[in-house]
PLY file of the C-alpha trace (Angstrom):
ply
format ascii 1.0
element vertex 73
property float x
property float y
property float z
element edge 72
property int vertex1
property int vertex2
end_header
12.72 26.88 72.43
12.76 23.49 70.83
10.06 20.85 71.24
10.86 17.46 72.78
10.58 14.67 70.51
7.71 13.01 71.55
5.67 16.21 70.95
7.18 16.28 67.39
6.84 13.04 66.63
3.31 12.52 68.21
1.51 11.78 64.97
3.67 9.15 63.82
4.03 7.43 67.28
0.15 7.67 67.40
-0.29 6.21 63.96
2.38 3.79 64.69
0.57 2.19 67.74
-2.55 1.82 65.35
-0.84 0.14 62.80
0.49 -2.24 65.55
-3.30 -2.63 66.80
-4.44 -3.50 63.35
-1.45 -5.89 62.83
-2.29 -7.86 65.98
-6.08 -7.81 65.06
-4.88 -9.59 61.53
-2.87 -12.05 63.52
-6.38 -12.83 65.63
-8.27 -12.99 62.49
-5.81 -15.08 60.54
-4.97 -17.70 63.44
-8.12 -18.42 64.71
-7.03 -21.19 66.36
-3.67 -21.53 65.82
-3.68 -22.42 61.71
-3.87 -19.82 59.43
-7.11 -19.39 58.24
-7.05 -15.92 56.29
-10.40 -14.89 55.67
-10.92 -11.37 53.80
-11.77 -9.60 57.06
-8.18 -10.67 58.03
-6.79 -9.20 55.07
-8.46 -5.99 55.66
-6.97 -5.91 58.67
-3.45 -6.62 57.35
-3.88 -3.97 54.35
-5.57 -0.94 56.76
-2.12 -1.56 59.05
0.31 -1.47 56.25
-0.84 1.39 55.23
-0.97 3.44 58.37
2.29 2.45 59.39
3.51 3.77 55.84
1.90 6.56 56.80
3.53 6.70 60.34
6.96 6.35 58.92
6.29 9.10 55.99
5.57 11.47 58.96
8.18 10.82 60.83
11.40 10.86 58.37
9.49 14.22 56.96
9.54 15.41 60.81
13.14 14.55 60.83
14.16 16.23 57.44
12.54 19.67 58.67
14.31 19.15 62.44
17.88 18.74 60.54
17.19 21.58 57.84
15.92 23.76 61.26
19.12 23.13 62.91
21.33 23.74 59.73
20.11 27.26 59.18
0 1
1 2
2 3
3 4
4 5
5 6
6 7
7 8
8 9
9 10
10 11
11 12
12 13
13 14
14 15
15 16
16 17
17 18
18 19
19 20
20 21
21 22
22 23
23 24
24 25
25 26
26 27
27 28
28 29
29 30
30 31
31 32
32 33
33 34
34 35
35 36
36 37
37 38
38 39
39 40
40 41
41 42
42 43
43 44
44 45
45 46
46 47
47 48
48 49
49 50
50 51
51 52
52 53
53 54
54 55
55 56
56 57
57 58
58 59
59 60
60 61
61 62
62 63
63 64
64 65
65 66
66 67
67 68
68 69
69 70
70 71
71 72
């Protein structure tokens, strides 16, 4: 029985959510008073969320490729 897309992409969706939270934290750290004042902490939030988002994309693409391969066979 095939699994639902939510179940197959669960880890990628979870990591994408964590990346979104990191991007929001970057915004909050970089624009504390509405003016761009990027600190080292803000850049760390941006780097971490970028890496996490990239991993989420890679996992989603791998699952899509595996699903396509399973359906072709």
